[in-house]
C-alpha positions in Angstrom: -137.5 272.6 -78.9 -139.2 271.9 -75.5 -137.7 273.8 -72.6 -137.5 272.4 -69.1 -137.9 275.1 -66.4 -138.8 275.2 -62.8 -140.2 272.1 -61.1 -137.5 272.5 -58.3 -139.9 271.4 -55.6 -141.0 268.4 -57.5 -137.4 267.4 -58.3 -136.5 267.8 -54.6 -139.4 265.5 -53.6 -138.3 262.9 -56.1 -134.7 263.0 -54.9 -135.8 262.6 -51.3 -137.8 259.5 -52.3 -134.8 258.1 -54.2 -132.4 258.6 -51.3 -134.6 256.9 -48.7 -133.6 253.2 -48.2 -137.2 252.4 -47.4 -138.6 253.7 -50.7 -139.9 251.2 -53.3 -143.0 252.6 -54.9 -144.0 256.2 -55.9 -146.9 257.6 -57.9 -146.7 260.7 -60.0 -149.9 262.0 -61.6 -151.5 265.1 -63.2 -153.5 266.1 -66.2 -152.2 265.5 -69.7 -149.6 267.9 -71.2 -148.6 269.2 -67.7 -145.0 268.0 -68.1 -144.8 264.8 -66.1 -142.7 262.9 -68.6 -140.2 265.7 -68.9 -140.0 266.0 -65.2 -139.3 262.3 -64.8 -136.7 262.3 -67.6 -134.9 265.2 -65.9 -135.0 263.3 -62.6 -133.7 260.1 -64.2 -131.0 261.7 -66.2 -128.3 260.9 -63.6 -129.6 257.5 -62.7 -129.8 254.0 -64.1 -133.3 254.1 -65.4 -135.7 252.2 -67.5 -138.8 253.9 -69.0 -141.8 252.0 -70.2 -145.0 253.7 -71.5 -148.2 251.6 -71.5 -150.1 251.6 -74.7 -152.8 249.1 -74.1 -150.9 246.3 -75.9 -151.5 242.6 -75.2 -149.4 241.7 -72.1 -146.9 239.7 -74.2 -146.2 242.7 -76.4 -145.9 245.0 -73.4 -143.4 242.7 -71.8 -141.4 242.4 -75.0 -141.2 246.2 -75.4 -140.1 246.4 -71.7 -137.5 243.8 -72.4 -136.1 245.8 -75.3 -135.9 248.9 -73.1 -134.0 246.9 -70.4 -131.7 245.4 -73.0 -130.8 248.9 -74.2 -129.5 249.7 -70.7 -126.9 246.9 -71.1 -127.1 245.6 -67.5 -124.5 243.1 -66.5 -126.4 239.8 -66.6 -126.1 236.3 -68.1 -129.6 236.7 -69.4 -130.1 238.3 -72.8 -133.6 239.8 -72.2 -133.9 240.7 -75.9 -133.8 237.0 -77.0 -135.4 235.8 -73.8 -137.9 238.5 -73.0 -139.8 238.6 -69.7 -142.7 236.2 -69.5 -144.7 237.9 -66.8 -144.6 241.0 -64.6 -143.5 238.8 -61.7 -140.6 237.7 -63.9 -139.7 241.3 -64.8 -139.8 242.6 -61.2 -137.8 239.6 -59.8 -135.1 240.0 -62.5 -134.8 243.8 -62.1 -134.7 243.5 -58.3 -131.7 241.2 -58.7 -130.0 243.7 -61.0 -130.5 246.4 -58.4 -128.7 244.5 -55.7 -125.5 246.5 -55.9 -126.6 249.8 -57.4 -130.1 251.4 -57.4 -132.2 251.0 -60.4 -135.3 253.1 -61.4 -138.2 251.6 -63.3 -140.7 254.2 -64.6 -144.1 252.8 -65.7 -145.7 255.7 -67.6 -149.4 255.7 -68.6 -149.9 253.1 -65.9 -153.7 252.8 -66.4 -153.0 251.5 -69.9 -150.9 248.7 -68.4 -153.6 247.6 -66.0 -156.2 247.6 -68.8 -154.5 244.5 -70.2 -152.9 243.2 -67.0 -155.4 243.9 -64.2 -153.3 241.8 -61.8 -150.4 244.2 -62.0 -151.6 246.2 -59.0 -151.5 243.0 -56.8 -148.1 242.1 -58.2 -146.7 245.5 -57.3 -148.3 245.3 -53.8 -146.4 242.0 -53.2 -143.2 243.7 -54.5 -143.8 246.6 -52.1 -144.5 244.3 -49.1 -141.1 242.5 -49.5 -138.4 243.5 -47.1 -136.4 246.4 -48.6 -133.4 244.4 -49.7 -133.3 245.6 -53.2 -132.4 249.0 -54.8 -135.2 248.8 -57.3 -137.4 251.8 -57.2 -140.7 251.6 -59.2 -142.4 254.8 -60.2 -146.0 254.8 -61.6 -147.1 257.7 -63.7 -150.4 258.6 -65.4 -152.7 261.3 -66.8 -156.1 259.8 -66.0 -156.5 261.8 -62.8 -159.5 259.9 -61.5 -157.8 256.5 -62.0 -154.5 257.7 -60.4 -156.4 259.0 -57.4 -158.3 255.8 -57.0 -155.1 253.8 -56.9 -154.3 255.6 -53.6 -157.6 255.0 -52.0 -158.4 252.3 -49.4 -160.1 249.9 -51.9 -157.0 249.8 -54.1 -154.5 246.9 -53.8 -151.8 249.6 -53.6 -153.3 251.6 -50.8 -150.7 252.6 -48.3 -147.8 251.3 -50.4 -146.6 254.6 -51.9 -143.6 256.3 -50.3 -144.3 259.3 -52.5 -147.4 260.7 -54.1 -146.6 263.6 -56.3 -149.3 265.6 -58.0 -147.8 267.6 -60.9 -149.8 270.8 -61.4 -149.8 273.5 -64.1 -147.5 276.4 -63.7 -148.5 279.3 -61.5 -148.0 282.8 -63.1 -144.4 283.4 -62.0 -143.5 279.9 -63.1 -145.2 280.3 -66.5 -143.0 283.4 -66.9 -140.0 281.2 -67.2 -141.5 279.7 -70.4 -141.9 283.1 -71.9 -138.5 284.9 -71.3 -138.6 287.1 -74.4 -142.0 288.7 -73.6 -143.0 291.7 -71.5 -144.9 290.8 -68.3 -148.2 292.2 -69.6 -147.9 290.0 -72.7 -147.1 287.0 -70.5 -150.3 287.7 -68.6 -152.3 287.4 -71.8 -150.6 284.1 -72.8 -151.2 282.6 -69.3 -154.8 283.9 -69.3 -155.5 282.0 -72.6 -153.3 278.9 -72.3 -153.1 278.5 -68.5 -150.0 276.9 -66.9 -149.6 273.9 -69.1 -146.0 273.8 -70.2 -146.6 272.3 -73.6 -149.1 274.9 -74.6 -146.9 277.7 -73.3 -144.0 276.3 -75.4 -146.1 276.6 -78.5 -146.6 280.3 -78.3 -144.4 282.3 -80.7 -142.9 285.0 -78.4 -141.9 287.1 -81.4 -145.3 287.1 -83.1 -148.3 289.2 -82.3 -151.3 287.8 -80.4 -153.5 287.5 -83.5 -150.9 285.6 -85.4 -150.5 283.2 -82.5 -154.3 282.7 -82.3 -154.5 282.0 -86.0 -151.7 279.5 -85.9 -152.7 277.7 -82.7 -156.5 277.7 -82.9 -157.8 279.3 -86.1 -156.7 277.1 -89.0 -158.0 273.7 -90.1 -155.8 271.2 -88.2 -154.4 273.8 -85.9 -152.6 272.1 -83.0 -154.9 273.4 -80.3 -158.2 273.5 -82.2 -159.3 270.1 -81.0 -157.2 270.0 -77.8 -160.2 270.8 -75.6 -162.0 267.6 -76.7 -158.9 265.5 -76.1 -158.5 267.0 -72.6 -162.1 266.1 -71.7 -161.8 262.6 -73.2 -158.8 261.8 -71.0 -161.2 261.4 -68.1 -163.9 259.5 -69.9 -166.8 260.4 -72.1 -167.9 263.9 -71.2 -169.8 264.5 -74.4 -173.2 264.0 -72.8 -174.3 265.3 -69.4 -170.8 266.1 -68.2 -170.0 268.0 -71.4 -173.3 269.9 -71.1 -172.6 270.9 -67.5 -169.0 272.1 -68.1 -170.1 274.0 -71.2 -172.9 275.7 -69.2 -170.3 276.8 -66.7 -168.0 278.1 -69.4 -170.9 280.1 -70.8 -171.3 281.9 -67.5 -173.9 279.8 -65.7 -171.9 279.6 -62.5 -174.5 279.0 -59.8 -176.0 275.5 -59.1 -179.6 276.5 -60.1 -178.3 278.1 -63.3 -176.5 274.9 -64.3 -179.6 272.9 -63.5 -181.8 275.1 -65.6 -179.3 274.9 -68.5 -179.0 271.1 -68.6 -182.5 270.2 -67.4 -181.5 267.8 -64.7 -180.1 267.8 -61.2 -176.3 268.4 -61.7 -174.9 267.7 -58.2 -173.4 264.3 -59.0 -171.7 265.4 -62.2 -170.5 268.7 -60.6 -168.9 266.6 -57.8 -167.2 264.4 -60.4 -166.0 267.3 -62.5 -164.6 269.0 -59.4 -162.8 265.8 -58.4 -161.3 265.6 -61.8 -159.9 269.1 -61.5 -161.9 270.3 -64.6 -164.2 272.5 -62.5 -163.5 274.4 -59.3 -165.9 275.4 -56.6 -165.6 279.0 -55.3 -167.0 280.1 -52.0 -166.5 283.4 -50.1 -163.1 283.0 -48.3 -164.8 283.6 -44.9 -167.2 280.7 -45.4 -166.9 277.0 -44.7 -167.0 275.2 -48.1 -168.7 272.2 -46.4 -171.5 274.3 -45.0 -172.2 277.3 -47.2 -174.7 277.4 -50.0 -173.0 280.4 -51.5 -171.1 278.5 -54.1 -170.0 279.4 -57.7 -168.5 277.0 -60.2 -165.9 277.9 -62.7 -163.9 276.0 -65.3 -160.6 275.5 -63.4 -158.1 275.8 -66.3 -157.6 278.9 -68.3 -157.0 277.0 -71.5 -160.1 274.9 -71.2 -162.2 277.9 -70.2 -161.0 279.8 -73.3 -161.5 276.8 -75.6 -165.0 276.1 -74.3 -166.1 279.7 -74.0 -164.5 281.2 -77.2 -162.9 278.8 -79.6 -165.4 275.9 -79.8 -168.3 278.0 -81.0 -166.1 279.1 -84.0 -164.9 275.6 -85.1 -167.2 275.4 -88.1 -166.1 278.7 -89.7 -162.5 277.9 -88.9 -162.9 274.6 -90.7 -164.4 276.4 -93.7 -161.4 278.6 -94.0 -162.5 281.7 -92.1 -159.8 281.4 -89.4 -158.2 284.7 -90.0 -161.5 286.5 -89.4 -162.1 284.4 -86.3 -158.7 285.2 -84.9 -159.6 288.9 -85.1 -162.8 288.3 -83.2 -161.0 286.3 -80.5 -158.4 289.1 -80.2 -161.1 291.7 -79.9 -162.7 289.8 -77.1 -159.5 289.4 -75.0 -160.6 291.9 -72.4 -163.7 289.9 -71.6 -161.7 286.6 -71.4 -159.0 288.0 -69.1 -161.1 289.2 -66.2 -161.2 286.0 -64.1 -157.7 284.8 -65.0 -156.3 288.2 -64.0 -158.1 288.1 -60.6 -156.8 284.6 -60.0 -153.3 285.5 -60.9 -153.6 288.4 -58.4 -154.7 286.1 -55.6 -151.9 283.6 -56.4 -149.4 286.4 -56.2 -150.7 287.5 -52.8 -150.3 283.9 -51.6 -146.7 284.0 -53.0 -146.1 287.2 -51.2 -147.1 285.6 -47.9 -144.7 282.6 -48.5 -141.9 285.0 -49.3 -142.5 287.0 -46.1 -143.7 290.1 -47.9 -147.1 290.1 -46.2 -148.2 289.1 -42.7 -147.0 285.6 -42.2 -150.0 284.7 -40.0 -152.2 284.9 -43.2 -153.7 281.4 -43.7 -156.1 282.0 -46.6 -156.5 284.3 -49.6 -159.7 284.2 -51.7 -162.6 286.1 -53.2 -165.5 287.3 -51.1 -169.0 288.4 -51.7 -172.0 289.0 -49.5 -175.3 287.1 -49.5 -177.0 288.9 -52.4 -173.7 289.5 -54.2 -174.2 293.3 -54.0 -170.7 293.6 -52.5 -167.8 291.7 -54.1 -164.1 291.7 -53.4 -161.4 290.2 -55.6 -159.2 289.2 -52.6 -159.6 289.0 -48.9 -156.9 287.6 -46.7 -157.6 285.9 -43.3 -155.0 285.6 -40.5 -154.5 283.5 -37.4 -156.7 280.9 -35.7 -159.5 283.5 -35.6 -159.4 283.9 -39.4 -159.6 287.6 -39.1 -159.8 289.5 -42.4 -156.6 291.6 -42.5 -156.3 292.5 -46.1 -158.6 293.6 -49.0 -157.6 293.6 -52.6 -158.9 294.8 -56.0 -157.5 293.8 -59.4 -158.4 295.6 -62.6 -157.5 294.4 -66.1 -156.6 297.9 -67.3 -153.2 299.3 -68.3 -153.4 302.0 -65.6 -155.7 302.8 -62.7 -156.3 305.5 -60.2 -155.1 303.9 -57.0 -156.9 306.4 -54.7 -160.2 305.6 -56.4 -159.6 301.8 -56.0 -158.8 302.2 -52.3 -161.9 304.3 -51.7 -164.0 301.5 -53.2 -162.3 298.9 -51.0 -162.9 301.0 -47.9 -166.6 301.4 -48.8 -167.1 297.7 -49.5 -165.0 296.6 -46.7 -167.6 297.6 -44.1 -169.7 294.6 -45.2 -166.9 292.1 -44.5 -167.6 290.6 -41.0 -164.9 291.0 -38.4 -162.6 293.2 -40.6 -159.5 294.2 -38.7 -159.3 297.9 -37.9 -155.7 297.7 -39.1 -156.6 296.0 -42.4 -154.3 296.7 -45.3 -155.2 297.4 -48.9 -153.8 296.1 -52.2 -154.6 297.5 -55.6 -153.6 296.0 -59.0 -153.5 297.0 -62.6 -151.5 295.7 -65.6 -148.8 298.4 -65.9 -149.3 301.4 -63.6 -151.2 302.7 -60.6 -151.4 306.5 -60.0 -152.2 308.5 -56.9 -151.7 305.6 -54.5 -152.3 306.5 -50.9 -149.4 305.8 -48.5 -149.2 302.4 -47.0 -151.2 300.8 -49.8 -149.6 297.8 -51.6 -149.5 298.0 -55.4 -149.2 295.0 -57.8 -148.7 295.0 -61.6 -148.0 292.3 -64.2 -144.3 292.9 -63.7 -144.7 291.7 -60.1 -147.0 288.8 -60.9 -145.3 287.5 -64.0 -141.6 287.6 -63.0 -140.0 284.5 -61.7 
């Protein structure tokens, strides 16, 4: 059974949109499986609402399916929309606007890009609807998983540019939010699940909290027809055909070629354009030292942005052939044995996200405006986390995260002090943060400690 947890900020934003008398159009978007539909179902549970999901049907069939959904709501009208279905999108919006005259009515058009595939005029029709004086209680909410398309709908060249009262990007769960999906597990085990599956609620709901890691790997990835064995392909296909150059680029990054020239060498062509596209789609993220201006610096690294996709591309995909031949149990052991190698980057990112959360909760200097990794020009000095404060962007905090059950806190702090001399403009009063999975020993006074229990607790 799917569990609905968190999303309090998103629900609050939707409620504000609903309560505003000027609201007519909203757009909700985010990658597939992230929980958009469940969010909207929860939001609509106390409202008069009609859900219609586009499926690329001919327009007559789409309107008939919509008419059936409207009929099921049993609105008070002389028109029987089941026997006299809508004949056009104009007809549907006009009729629903009349029905919302005395009580607000919500129309959710899910997978909206599928609707415009067979009715390209729908954007213009909705623009005309949004441009009417707000004399109706009809609220229309557009939803979709094709991130590139949904973003384009909000840009200046789109007919709907400037018409949305709310634009809500539904993102994967952060570590403390993912913890709500895994209530029966220890924090250290939650860290492993998040490191492998990322913050996608559907994937997290598939993990058997009472079973060991290897059994979960076997069930989810390592058997013919396993539910997540082909999921990486589906995720890439959502944003178009990435089996050629795009697929080669993202696979090169997943294999550890994180610098621009390394990607270019791996694929044999200049990758700037496809890297930009993959970044815009949210499949790849660009890392720069936190003290640098992303628009100016050449010190850039590229990483696969999602833990699940990184694990699938870097570890699972190469084993698909033996899995299909029935060797999944052996593959599951290989994947489990390699977990320490997989968990390095997710653990560091979870650490940085936790530091950001500490700032928002008032547990760190509230003047901190950025938290990120840092490395010097030749990468001889690297830091997992540096926090900058104030308009001057002064480095005021240095952090180190180790994927180990326990660590010597004093040794980690000595390393931070030694490397910190290379950070330009470091505050003389800079604080230090050290992180390990379960325990930190011999920690000097005044040093902040972080463990999985801190990060993976809601």
